[in-house]
N, CA and C of each residue as an Amber inpcrd file, in Angstrom:
protein
   672
 -49.3010000   8.6780000  -5.4380000 -48.4280000   9.7780000  -6.1050000
 -48.9670000  11.1070000  -6.3410000 -50.3970000  11.2540000  -6.6060000
 -51.1610000  12.4740000  -6.1340000 -50.8590000  13.0620000  -4.7080000
 -51.0540000  12.0040000  -3.8020000 -51.3370000  12.2790000  -2.4530000
 -49.4190000  12.7990000  -2.2390000 -48.6440000  12.1740000  -2.8680000
 -47.2980000  12.7630000  -2.3680000 -46.7880000  14.2740000  -2.7350000
 -47.6200000  14.2870000  -3.9370000 -47.5610000  15.4270000  -4.7000000
 -47.8190000  16.6970000  -3.6590000 -49.1590000  16.1430000  -3.3600000
 -50.1730000  17.3920000  -2.3660000 -49.3230000  17.1200000  -0.8900000
 -48.7850000  16.3370000  -0.3490000 -47.9210000  16.4720000   0.7570000
 -46.5980000  17.3520000   0.2910000 -45.9320000  16.9090000  -0.5080000
 -44.9600000  17.8260000  -0.8210000 -44.8880000  19.8340000  -0.9070000
 -46.3310000  19.5090000  -1.9570000 -46.2550000  20.8450000  -1.7840000
 -46.6690000  21.8260000  -0.9780000 -47.6500000  20.7110000   0.1120000
 -48.3580000  21.4560000   1.4630000 -46.7310000  22.1660000   2.0960000
 -45.6870000  20.9770000   2.3800000 -44.5200000  21.0920000   3.1030000
 -44.0950000  22.1550000   2.6460000 -43.6170000  22.7550000   1.1720000
 -42.7070000  23.5730000   0.8300000 -43.9680000  25.1840000   1.1690000
 -44.9700000  24.6950000   0.8310000 -46.1850000  26.0450000   1.2040000
 -46.0530000  26.2850000   2.8840000 -45.8130000  25.5720000   3.7590000
 -45.7860000  25.6410000   5.0660000 -44.4070000  26.4250000   5.7770000
 -43.0420000  25.9240000   4.8300000 -41.5980000  26.1830000   4.8920000
 -41.5890000  27.8810000   4.4080000 -42.4490000  28.2770000   3.4770000
 -42.2610000  29.5090000   2.6180000 -43.0830000  29.8490000   3.4410000
 -44.4920000  29.6510000   3.7720000 -44.9090000  30.8020000   4.9840000
 -44.2870000  30.9000000   6.1330000 -43.3160000  30.0850000   7.0070000
 -42.7220000  30.3780000   7.9080000 -41.6660000  31.6280000   7.9720000
 -41.0390000  31.2880000   6.6870000 -39.8450000  32.1160000   6.2820000
 -40.1930000  33.8330000   5.5640000 -41.7280000  34.1170000   5.4850000
 -42.4370000  34.9470000   5.0460000 -43.5240000  35.3160000   5.7360000
 -43.4250000  35.5560000   7.0870000 -44.1620000  35.7210000   8.1110000
 -44.7380000  37.7150000   8.0120000 -45.0840000  38.0070000   6.9020000
 -44.8220000  39.4620000   6.6460000 -45.6350000  39.9500000   8.0770000
 -46.1790000  39.5680000   8.6600000 -46.6780000  40.7670000  10.2790000
 -46.2180000  40.3950000  11.2970000 -45.0960000  39.5860000  11.3130000
 -43.5580000  38.5940000  11.9800000 -44.6720000  38.7410000  13.5790000
 -45.8700000  37.6420000  13.1610000 -46.6400000  37.1280000  14.2740000
 -46.0090000  36.3320000  15.4040000 -44.7400000  35.8810000  14.9030000
 -43.7680000  34.9200000  15.3020000 -43.4930000  35.4470000  16.5670000
 -43.0390000  36.6440000  16.2640000 -41.9230000  37.5950000  17.1550000
 -42.1080000  37.6150000  18.5910000 -43.0660000  37.6680000  19.1720000
 -43.4500000  37.7090000  20.4570000 -44.1850000  36.3710000  21.0290000
 -44.2870000  35.6610000  19.9350000 -45.1800000  34.0680000  20.5660000
 -44.9400000  33.5750000  21.7680000 -43.7500000  33.4540000  22.0570000
 -43.1890000  33.0180000  23.2120000 -43.2940000  34.0460000  24.4690000
 -42.8780000  34.9720000  24.2790000 -43.1350000  35.9110000  25.3700000
 -44.7890000  35.9380000  25.6090000 -45.7470000  35.8870000  24.7990000
 -46.8310000  36.1000000  24.9220000 -47.3940000  34.7280000  25.4610000
 -47.2590000  33.6200000  25.3880000 -47.3360000  32.6440000  25.8150000
 -46.9270000  32.2840000  27.1900000 -45.8720000  32.8420000  27.4490000
 -45.4840000  32.5210000  28.9190000 -45.9810000  33.6440000  29.9700000
 -46.8240000  34.8380000  29.5510000 -47.6570000  35.7890000  30.3530000
 -48.7050000  34.9300000  31.2330000 -48.8110000  35.6060000  32.3670000
 -49.9800000  34.3380000  33.0400000 -51.7100000  35.4180000  32.2860000
 -52.3160000  34.8320000  32.5200000 -53.5000000  35.5570000  32.2900000
 -54.3460000  36.2500000  32.9640000 -54.7460000  37.5180000  32.1910000
 -54.6420000  38.8360000  32.7520000 -55.9290000  39.1450000  33.6010000
 -56.2370000  39.6450000  34.8230000 -57.3140000  39.8970000  35.4640000
 -57.5390000  41.3490000  35.3860000 -59.0220000  41.5730000  35.6800000
 -59.2570000  43.3660000  35.7100000 -58.4310000  43.9270000  37.1140000
 -57.9510000  42.9650000  37.7640000 -57.1930000  43.9590000  38.5950000
 -55.6740000  44.5620000  38.5520000 -55.3350000  43.3720000  37.3270000
 -54.0650000  43.7750000  36.4950000 -53.9110000  45.1190000  35.9880000
 -55.0170000  45.1170000  35.1960000 -55.0380000  46.4060000  34.3860000
 -53.6240000  46.8440000  33.8690000 -53.3050000  45.4070000  32.5930000
 -52.6830000  45.1870000  31.6840000 -52.5880000  46.4800000  30.4680000
 -51.3930000  47.1460000  30.3770000 -51.2250000  47.9180000  29.3640000
 -50.2120000  47.0610000  28.4620000 -50.4990000  47.5890000  27.0710000
 -49.6410000  47.1850000  26.0700000 -49.3580000  48.2310000  24.9550000
 -48.2260000  48.4540000  24.6850000 -47.4870000  49.4680000  23.9250000
 -47.3980000  48.5750000  22.5550000 -48.3830000  49.1770000  21.5740000
 -48.3310000  48.6570000  19.8380000 -47.4170000  49.3470000  19.1800000
 -46.3800000  49.1420000  18.1620000 -45.2980000  50.1670000  17.8050000
 -44.2480000  49.6200000  17.2100000 -43.2740000  50.1130000  16.7290000
 -42.3430000  49.6380000  15.8000000 -41.3160000  50.0010000  16.0820000
 -40.1100000  50.4500000  15.8640000 -38.6190000  50.4930000  16.1220000
 -38.9700000  51.6540000  17.4410000 -39.2920000  52.4410000  17.5120000
 -39.5880000  53.6930000  18.5180000 -40.0070000  52.8610000  19.8230000
 -41.0870000  51.6110000  19.8770000 -41.4780000  51.1080000  21.0710000
 -40.3590000  50.5850000  21.3080000 -39.9620000  49.2470000  20.4820000
 -38.8420000  48.4310000  20.7390000 -37.6550000  48.8430000  21.4880000
 -37.2390000  50.1340000  20.7980000 -36.1310000  50.6730000  21.4450000
 -36.1030000  51.4200000  23.1790000 -37.5360000  51.7310000  22.7750000
 -37.7190000  52.3610000  24.1950000 -37.7910000  51.2950000  25.3780000
 -38.4370000  50.1200000  24.9330000 -38.2200000  48.7500000  26.0800000
 -36.6840000  48.9260000  26.2970000 -35.9340000  49.0580000  25.2050000
 -34.6350000  48.4630000  25.3230000 -33.6820000  49.3390000  26.2040000
 -34.1340000  50.6860000  25.5370000 -33.4510000  51.5660000  26.1580000
 -34.1070000  52.2930000  27.7180000 -35.1150000  52.2350000  28.3890000
 -35.4330000  52.5290000  29.4690000 -36.7820000  51.2400000  29.7320000
 -35.8780000  49.7050000  30.1790000 -36.6890000  48.9980000  30.6170000
 -37.4250000  48.7150000  31.9350000 -36.6780000  49.7850000  32.7570000
 -37.0240000  50.3520000  33.9390000 -38.7670000  51.1640000  34.3300000
 -39.1110000  51.7950000  33.1230000 -40.1640000  52.4790000  32.6120000
 -41.0690000  51.3120000  32.6390000 -41.0280000  50.2910000  31.5120000
 -41.7640000  49.1660000  31.7100000 -41.8180000  48.5780000  32.4490000
 -41.1700000  48.0170000  33.0750000 -41.0850000  46.8970000  34.2100000
 -41.6840000  47.3880000  36.0150000 -41.0390000  48.7640000  35.9220000
 -41.9160000  49.4560000  36.8480000 -43.2680000  49.7630000  37.0510000
 -43.8470000  50.0720000  35.7100000 -45.2450000  50.4870000  35.7580000
 -46.0250000  49.1330000  35.3230000 -45.2960000  47.7980000  34.7940000
 -45.9190000  46.9880000  34.5580000 -46.5750000  46.9730000  33.0620000
 -45.9780000  47.7510000  32.2950000 -46.3510000  47.8240000  30.6850000
 -45.4620000  46.7880000  29.9320000 -46.1070000  46.4130000  28.8230000
 -45.8740000  45.4250000  28.0650000 -45.6980000  46.2780000  26.6820000
 -44.4470000  45.8320000  26.1620000 -44.1920000  46.5970000  24.7470000
 -43.9290000  45.4890000  24.0320000 -44.8440000  45.8170000  22.3290000
 -44.9470000  44.9430000  21.8160000 -44.2450000  45.7210000  20.2100000
 -43.4360000  46.1390000  20.1550000 -42.8300000  47.2280000  18.9910000
 -41.8540000  46.3190000  18.3330000 -42.0070000  46.5080000  16.9090000
 -41.1840000  45.6050000  16.3990000 -40.5620000  46.4460000  14.9330000
 -39.4160000  46.4750000  15.1160000 -38.5240000  47.7430000  14.2170000
 -38.9080000  47.1490000  12.4490000 -39.2930000  48.5820000  12.2160000
 -39.6960000  48.4150000  10.4190000 -40.8270000  48.4980000  10.3960000
 -41.6750000  48.0750000  11.0930000 -43.1570000  47.6770000  10.9010000
 -43.9710000  48.9330000  10.3650000 -44.9860000  48.7200000   9.6080000
 -46.1290000  49.6890000   9.3980000 -47.1140000  49.0170000   9.8590000
 -48.0450000  50.2600000   9.5620000 -49.6850000  50.1040000  10.1230000
 -50.2470000  48.7380000   9.6750000 -49.8590000  48.1600000   8.8250000
 -50.3620000  47.1230000   7.9110000 -49.9490000  46.1590000   8.4830000
 -49.1340000  46.0570000   9.2950000 -48.2710000  44.4580000   9.8030000
 -48.9670000  44.9040000  11.1170000 -48.8690000  45.8790000  11.7700000
 -49.7320000  46.0230000  13.1800000 -51.0900000  45.2740000  13.2920000
 -51.7420000  45.7710000  12.0700000 -53.3560000  45.4920000  12.0890000
 -53.0660000  43.9000000  11.9700000 -52.4180000  43.1750000  11.2320000
 -52.2020000  41.9280000  11.0540000 -52.1010000  41.0160000  12.4770000
 -50.9060000  41.2330000  13.2840000 -50.2980000  40.8060000  14.6070000
 -51.2640000  41.4030000  15.8320000 -52.4500000  42.2910000  15.4000000
 -53.2760000  42.9050000  16.5430000 -53.9590000  42.0220000  17.7470000
 -54.2690000  40.7840000  17.0460000 -54.8300000  39.8220000  18.1010000
 -53.8120000  39.3720000  18.5210000 -52.5230000  38.7870000  17.9580000
 -51.8240000  37.9130000  19.1410000 -51.0290000  38.8400000  19.9200000
 -50.8050000  40.0020000  19.7630000 -49.8620000  41.1280000  20.5050000
 -51.0590000  41.8310000  21.3330000 -52.1480000  41.7970000  21.0320000
 -52.8260000  42.6120000  21.8410000 -54.0620000  41.9880000  22.4990000
 -55.4100000  41.6990000  21.8600000 -56.1350000  41.2870000  22.2250000
 -56.5110000  39.8980000  22.6100000 -55.2500000  38.5690000  22.0760000
 -55.2770000  37.4350000  22.8240000 -54.6670000  37.6530000  24.4540000
 -54.1280000  39.2940000  24.5800000 -53.6210000  39.2340000  25.9070000
 -54.7660000  39.9440000  26.7030000 -55.6830000  40.3430000  26.2330000
 -56.7600000  40.8780000  27.3590000 -56.4060000  41.7860000  28.0760000
 -55.8520000  43.0980000  27.3830000 -55.1540000  44.0130000  28.2440000
 -56.4670000  45.0470000  28.7830000 -55.9590000  46.0260000  29.8590000
 -57.1100000  46.7860000  30.0640000 -57.1020000  47.8650000  28.9910000
 -55.7130000  48.2250000  28.4390000 -55.9620000  49.3990000  27.3500000
 -54.7150000  49.0350000  26.6410000 -54.4310000  49.6540000  25.4920000
 -53.5960000  49.7560000  24.1590000 -52.8690000  51.2290000  23.8690000
 -51.4680000  51.1990000  23.6670000 -50.8980000  52.4280000  23.3320000
 -50.8000000  52.3280000  21.9060000 -51.4990000  53.2930000  20.9130000
 -51.2570000  52.5700000  19.7920000 -50.3470000  53.9630000  19.2110000
 -48.8030000  53.5890000  18.3260000 -47.8540000  54.6220000  17.9500000
 -47.7110000  53.6960000  16.5210000 -48.3170000  54.5710000  15.4110000
 -48.2670000  53.9940000  14.0040000 -48.0630000  55.0390000  13.3040000
 -47.6150000  54.7090000  11.9500000 -47.1270000  55.6540000  10.8030000
 -45.8600000  56.4440000  10.4950000 -44.9220000  56.2120000  11.2350000
 -43.7350000  56.2900000  11.1300000 -43.1490000  55.7690000   9.7460000
 -42.9940000  54.4270000   9.8170000 -42.8180000  53.5530000   8.7600000
 -43.6110000  53.1880000   7.5520000 -45.0480000  53.8990000   7.6740000
 -45.5470000  53.7940000   6.4680000 -45.1630000  55.1540000   5.5770000
 -44.8550000  56.3070000   6.2910000 -44.5570000  57.3980000   5.6620000
 -43.1020000  57.1140000   4.8570000 -42.4090000  56.5040000   5.4880000
 -41.1200000  55.7270000   4.8310000 -41.4330000  55.1980000   4.1280000
 -42.5980000  54.2880000   3.6350000 -42.8310000  53.1670000   2.8840000
 -41.9340000  52.0570000   2.7600000 -41.9580000  51.9220000   3.8040000
 -41.2170000  50.4360000   4.1610000 -41.8010000  49.4050000   3.7120000
 -43.1430000  49.2740000   3.2580000 -43.5960000  48.1890000   2.7190000
 -44.3380000  48.1420000   1.3350000 -44.7430000  49.7120000   1.5080000
 -45.2880000  50.1500000   0.1970000 -45.6750000  51.2190000  -0.0240000
 -46.0400000  52.0610000  -0.9950000 -46.1780000  53.4860000  -1.1390000
 -47.1920000  53.8180000  -0.0690000 -46.7010000  54.9820000   0.0990000
 -47.6730000  55.7740000   1.3410000 -49.1400000  56.2260000   0.9370000
 -49.7870000  55.8890000   1.2620000 -51.4300000  56.6620000   1.2910000
 -51.9800000  56.6340000   2.4950000 -52.1530000  58.2420000   2.8930000
 -52.4370000  58.6800000   4.2770000 -53.9220000  57.6940000   4.7350000
 -54.7060000  57.6540000   3.0890000 -55.8960000  57.0250000   3.8360000
 -55.9380000  55.4770000   4.0740000 -55.0420000  54.8700000   3.5160000
 -54.7920000  53.4150000   4.1930000 -54.1640000  53.5570000   5.7350000
 -53.1490000  54.3860000   5.7850000 -52.5080000  54.2320000   7.1810000
 -53.6790000  54.6500000   7.9300000 -54.4630000  55.4810000   7.9990000
 -55.3250000  56.3540000   8.6930000 -56.3220000  55.2430000   8.7890000
 -57.0330000  54.3890000   7.9220000 -57.6610000  53.5740000   8.0630000
 -57.2830000  52.3090000   9.2260000 -56.3360000  52.0260000   8.9710000
 -55.3670000  50.8110000   9.9350000 -55.5790000  51.3450000  11.2970000
 -55.2900000  52.0190000  11.3880000 -55.4080000  52.8520000  12.8740000
 -56.7320000  52.7480000  13.3010000 -57.5480000  53.6790000  12.7420000
 -58.8530000  53.2390000  13.3060000 -59.6430000  51.8090000  12.9790000
 -58.7440000  51.1760000  12.3260000 -59.2400000  49.4800000  12.3540000
 -59.0010000  48.6670000  13.6690000 -57.6800000  49.2590000  14.3920000
 -57.1460000  48.6710000  15.2830000 -57.5880000  48.8810000  16.3740000
 -58.4300000  50.4910000  16.3610000 -59.3610000  50.9760000  17.5430000
 -60.4900000  50.3950000  17.5160000 -60.9060000  50.0750000  16.4140000
 -62.2330000  49.5920000  16.6000000 -61.9880000  48.1150000  17.0020000
 -61.2000000  47.3350000  16.9190000 -60.9310000  46.1480000  16.9650000
 -60.5710000  45.8320000  18.5500000 -59.9210000  46.8850000  18.9290000
 -59.7560000  46.9300000  20.7180000 -61.1470000  47.4290000  21.2480000
 -61.9660000  48.3210000  21.0230000 -63.3520000  48.5800000  21.8030000
 -64.2210000  47.2960000  21.4610000 -64.3900000  46.7410000  20.4180000
 -64.9530000  45.5270000  20.1430000 -64.7630000  44.5060000  21.1080000
 -63.5050000  44.3750000  21.5990000 -63.0110000  43.7150000  22.7960000
 -62.9270000  44.0510000  24.5050000 -63.2480000  45.4520000  24.2760000
 -63.6870000  46.2390000  25.7430000 -61.8730000  46.3490000  26.3820000
 -61.3410000  46.5790000  24.6420000 -59.8380000  47.3320000  25.5400000
 -60.2580000  48.7970000  25.4530000 -59.6420000  49.7230000  26.1850000
 -59.5920000  50.9750000  26.2620000 -57.9590000  51.1780000  25.0870000
 -58.5960000  52.1630000  24.8450000 -57.1410000  52.9040000  23.3250000
 -56.4860000  54.1910000  24.0050000 -55.5370000  54.6430000  23.6640000
 -54.7040000  55.7890000  23.5120000 -54.0740000  55.9540000  22.2830000
 -54.0910000  57.0600000  21.4960000 -53.7340000  57.1330000  20.4470000
 -52.5900000  58.2600000  20.6670000 -51.0690000  57.8100000  19.8800000
 -50.4230000  58.8860000  19.6620000 -49.9460000  59.4050000  18.2740000
 -49.6940000  60.3200000  18.5170000 -48.9960000  60.7940000  17.3260000
 -47.7310000  60.4350000  16.7990000 -47.5440000  60.6070000  15.5290000
 -46.3830000  60.1540000  14.9240000 -45.1920000  61.3420000  15.3350000
 -43.7930000  60.8180000  15.7650000 -42.9390000  61.5540000  15.9960000
 -42.6090000  62.5510000  15.1920000 -42.0020000  63.5390000  14.9670000
 -42.0470000  64.2380000  13.9320000 -40.4440000  63.5000000  13.4480000
 -40.0110000  64.0890000  11.8950000 -38.5590000  63.7210000  11.3040000
 -38.8630000  64.5270000   9.8160000 -37.8250000  64.7820000   9.5370000
 -37.2730000  65.7200000   8.2660000 -37.7210000  64.7030000   7.5150000
 -36.9070000  63.6060000   7.5790000 -36.3430000  62.6610000   6.2770000
 -35.8730000  61.3800000   6.7160000 -35.9510000  60.3190000   6.2040000
 -35.6690000  58.9850000   6.3910000 -34.1820000  58.5690000   6.0510000
 -32.9870000  58.4400000   6.8670000 -31.7760000  58.1630000   6.2180000
 -31.8290000  56.8520000   5.2600000 -32.5890000  56.0560000   5.3720000
 -32.4970000  54.7970000   4.7170000 -33.5930000  54.8710000   3.4390000
 -34.4740000  56.1230000   3.3890000 -34.7810000  56.0730000   2.3710000
 -35.4270000  57.5290000   1.8170000 -33.9020000  58.4150000   1.5700000
 -33.6370000  59.6130000   1.4180000 -34.1940000  59.8730000   0.0090000
 -35.2780000  59.3270000  -1.0410000 -35.9090000  59.5000000  -1.7920000
 -37.3510000  60.2600000  -1.5770000 -37.5990000  59.7320000  -0.3210000
 -38.8140000  59.9810000   0.3040000 -39.2190000  61.5620000   0.3770000
 -40.1710000  62.4630000  -0.1860000 -39.8900000  63.7410000  -0.0420000
 -41.2640000  64.1380000   0.7170000 -41.1020000  65.6700000   1.2180000
 -42.3490000  65.8220000   1.8870000 -42.7530000  65.0890000   3.3380000
 -41.5360000  64.7570000   4.0780000 -41.7900000  64.2960000   5.1820000
 -42.2080000  65.0100000   6.3740000 -42.0230000  66.1800000   6.5300000
 -42.6710000  66.7820000   7.5350000 -44.0770000  67.3810000   7.4820000
 -44.2880000  67.3170000   6.2780000 -45.9110000  67.7100000   5.6090000
 -46.5960000  66.1360000   5.7850000 -46.2760000  65.0650000   5.3250000
 -47.0910000  64.0790000   5.5920000 -46.9080000  63.7340000   7.0070000
 -45.8300000  63.5110000   7.5920000 -46.7100000  63.5320000   9.3090000
 -47.6590000  64.2580000   9.9530000 -47.3960000  65.7220000   9.5940000
 -48.0830000  66.6160000  10.1500000 -49.5520000  66.2320000   9.7620000
 -49.7860000  66.3320000   8.4810000 -51.6000000  66.1260000   7.9980000
 -51.5260000  64.4650000   8.7520000 -51.1400000  63.5530000   8.8020000
 -51.7040000  62.2460000   9.2960000 -51.7450000  62.4290000  10.6990000
 -50.9560000  63.1000000  11.6280000 -51.0800000  63.6010000  12.9660000
 -52.3590000  64.2370000  12.9950000 -52.4460000  64.9790000  12.1390000
 -54.2840000  66.0070000  12.3900000 -55.0410000  65.1300000  12.1560000
 -55.1050000  64.4810000  11.5000000 -56.3840000  63.3620000  11.2060000
 -56.5070000  62.3750000  12.4680000 -55.5820000  61.8470000  12.9060000
 -55.2350000  61.1960000  14.0100000 -56.3090000  61.7760000  15.0580000
 -55.5460000  63.1360000  15.5790000 -55.8040000  63.7300000  16.6000000
 -57.5580000  64.3860000  16.4760000 -57.9320000  64.5280000  15.1310000
 -59.5670000  64.6860000  14.9430000 -60.3250000  63.8040000  15.3480000
 -59.8450000  62.2640000  14.8400000 -60.5140000  61.0900000  15.2030000
 -60.4310000  60.7700000  16.7710000 -59.5230000  61.3410000  17.1440000
 -59.8320000  60.6080000  18.4450000 -60.5120000  61.6160000  19.4090000
 -60.4050000  63.5560000  18.9400000 -61.3580000  64.2190000  19.3350000
 -62.5580000  63.5560000  19.4550000 -63.0260000  63.5790000  18.0490000
 -64.4010000  62.9590000  17.6070000 -65.0580000  62.0970000  18.3550000
 -64.3290000  61.2020000  18.5840000 -64.5430000  59.0500000  19.2620000
 -64.1810000  59.4340000  21.0430000 -63.9970000  60.6950000  21.4160000
 -63.7180000  60.5130000  22.8740000 -62.6900000  59.6080000  23.3600000
 -61.3970000  59.7740000  22.6900000 -60.2020000  58.7730000  22.8080000
 -58.9740000  59.7870000  23.0850000 -58.1360000  59.1610000  24.4820000
 -57.3060000  59.9870000  24.5630000 -56.0730000  60.1310000  23.4550000
 -55.4510000  61.2180000  23.3650000 -54.5200000  61.5760000  22.4340000
 -53.1610000  62.3330000  23.2810000 -52.4680000  61.6080000  22.4200000
 -50.8090000  62.0930000  23.6210000 -49.9930000  62.4340000  22.3300000
 -49.9240000  64.0430000  22.3380000 -49.2330000  64.5790000  20.9380000
 -47.4290000  64.7740000  21.5930000 -46.9360000  62.9620000  21.4260000
 -45.6240000  63.5220000  21.5140000 -44.8500000  64.5100000  20.4430000
 -45.4540000  64.5900000  19.5100000 -44.8480000  65.2870000  18.3570000
 -44.9440000  66.7130000  18.6730000 -46.0740000  67.6900000  19.4940000
 -45.7190000  68.9310000  20.0500000 -44.5450000  68.9970000  20.6170000
 -44.5230000  68.1860000  21.4890000 -43.2440000  67.8250000  22.6810000
 -42.4410000  68.2570000  22.5550000 -41.8360000  67.3220000  20.6280000
 -40.3360000  67.2790000  20.1900000 -39.8670000  67.3770000  19.2240000
 -41.0900000  68.2130000  18.5070000 -40.4820000  69.4260000  17.0910000
 -39.6510000  70.5390000  17.6280000 -38.9290000  70.6520000  16.6750000
 -37.8290000  71.5160000  16.1080000 -38.5950000  72.4380000  15.1270000
 -38.0700000  73.8480000  15.0060000 -38.6140000  75.0860000  14.2080000
 -38.3590000  74.5360000  12.6210000 -37.7900000  73.5000000  12.3180000
 -37.6160000  73.0260000  11.1020000 -38.6340000  71.3740000  10.7780000
 -39.4460000  71.5910000  11.8990000 -40.4280000  70.6920000  11.8810000
 -40.0540000  68.8090000  11.7960000 -38.4790000  69.0440000  12.3670000
 -37.6670000  67.9710000  12.5740000 -37.5670000  67.5550000  13.9670000
 -37.2630000  65.8410000  14.0770000 -37.2220000  65.7490000  15.7170000
 -36.3540000  66.3020000  16.0260000 -36.3610000  67.2860000  17.3060000
 -35.3770000  68.0600000  17.9570000 -34.1290000  67.4200000  18.4420000
 -32.8550000  67.9500000  17.7810000 -31.5690000  66.9640000  17.9460000
 -31.0050000  66.5150000  19.4760000 -31.8320000  67.4000000  20.1680000
 -31.4790000  66.9890000  21.4150000 -31.8900000  65.6110000  22.3150000
 -33.1930000  65.2720000  21.4320000 -33.8390000  63.9360000  21.5130000
 -33.5780000  62.9140000  20.5460000 -32.4890000  62.7190000  19.8450000
 -32.6320000  62.2010000  19.1920000 -30.6350000  62.2500000  17.9280000
 -30.0430000  60.7540000  17.5130000 -28.9320000  60.8930000  16.9570000
 -29.1240000  60.8340000  15.4000000 -30.3350000  60.3350000  14.9240000
 -30.5680000  59.8200000  13.6690000 -31.6570000  60.7410000  13.2280000
 -32.2890000  61.3320000  13.8940000 -33.5840000  61.9060000  12.9120000
 -34.7020000  61.6530000  13.3290000 -34.8280000  60.1250000  13.6720000
 -36.2130000  59.3430000  13.8040000 -36.6250000  58.8600000  15.1020000
 -35.3740000  58.3750000  15.2050000 -35.4750000  57.3160000  16.8360000
 -35.0110000  57.7930000  17.8060000 -36.0120000  58.2340000  19.1480000
 -35.3900000  58.8090000  20.5460000 -34.4090000  58.2640000  20.7790000
 -33.3260000  59.3570000  21.8310000 -32.3970000  58.8130000  22.3750000
 -33.2560000  58.8280000  23.8340000 -32.3970000  58.2700000  24.8020000
 -32.5840000  58.2990000  26.4200000 -33.2800000  59.8460000  26.6810000
 -32.8810000  60.7970000  26.4020000 -33.1440000  61.9890000  26.6560000
 -34.8550000  62.2330000  25.9200000 -35.0860000  61.6650000  24.6610000
 -36.1080000  61.8840000  23.9110000 -37.3560000  60.8580000  24.6320000
 -36.8790000  59.5650000  25.4710000 -37.8160000  58.8890000  25.8440000
 -38.0100000  59.5670000  27.1300000 -37.2760000  60.2280000  27.6100000
 -37.6660000  61.1600000  29.0850000 -38.7490000  61.6490000  29.0180000
 -38.8960000  62.7050000  27.6160000 -39.8130000  63.6890000  27.0310000
 -40.9530000  62.8770000  27.3170000 -41.1430000  61.2350000  26.7380000
 -42.3920000  60.9770000  26.2620000 -43.0420000  60.3380000  27.2810000
 -42.2290000  60.1160000  28.2480000 -42.7820000  59.1410000  29.3320000
 -44.1370000  59.5840000  30.0700000 -43.5740000  60.7900000  30.7230000
 -44.5590000  61.6690000  31.9160000 -45.8290000  61.9910000  30.8840000
 -45.9020000  62.1610000  29.3540000 -47.1940000  62.3730000  28.8340000
 -47.9540000  61.2320000  28.8330000 -47.3520000  60.1970000  28.4290000
 -48.1470000  58.8790000  28.1350000 -48.6000000  58.1240000  29.2820000
 -47.7890000  58.4810000  30.5870000 -48.0260000  57.7410000  31.9980000
 -49.0380000  58.5880000  32.5440000 -48.8770000  59.4990000  32.3090000
 -50.6880000  60.7400000  32.7500000 -51.3250000  60.5040000  32.1460000
 -51.7410000  59.8800000  30.8550000 -52.5500000  59.7230000  30.1890000
 -53.3920000  58.1980000  30.4240000 -52.4540000  57.4770000  30.6190000
 -52.5870000  55.8610000  30.8600000 -53.2810000  56.0010000  32.6860000
 -52.8870000  56.5650000  33.3120000 -53.5560000  56.7370000  34.8350000
 -54.7620000  57.2150000  34.4120000 -54.8380000  58.4850000  33.6970000
 -56.3330000  59.0100000  33.5070000 -57.1740000  58.0590000  33.0710000
 -56.7560000  57.0020000  32.0600000 -57.8740000  56.2230000  31.2120000
 -58.3500000  55.1970000  31.9720000 -56.9480000  54.7400000  33.1560000
 -57.5420000  53.8580000  33.7870000 -58.1980000  54.3390000  35.3980000
């Protein structure tokens, strides 16, 4: 009887865990398993991010295919979730370099109340994990945004983004890590994402990705 209860509890717990994969580690499990083992010659590059990265792969797939880049963006995710899946989606794939773009959904409070120290700490932790596994890192700025349409109650969005970006840039400089400033190239006079590059104020259009691509490609080529 006791064994049956234990087995039932385990089954329920396992089912619950599968339905509540906070980090969404299963999102790319099949794609990861299908990748050939990386060699030093491959110089594999992984883009770790949220919907901005996921949308990039969908909008400009040729940019990733032609350069051999691998997108590991998941819409809506925060840096907390990036950190949870960093081993599965980055370390275990043995890339030469990882591009990290984190912070937009943290400021939007998609998973919890925004705390700059925690978000910055998550970015530092991912950087340290990569370095410990001999993976080069490129850090990137959070893209500008004036507000989030799905969370209009969030105040001072431009100020929060600017403050986080300043910290990421300072950390990168102090630790000799390449930093790509998408923000500077895409912000308008109102500290918002330039409307030429977006339809919703947060996510880039194809024209927005056109601005980002030469910036990140140049940084990758220099780093490798």
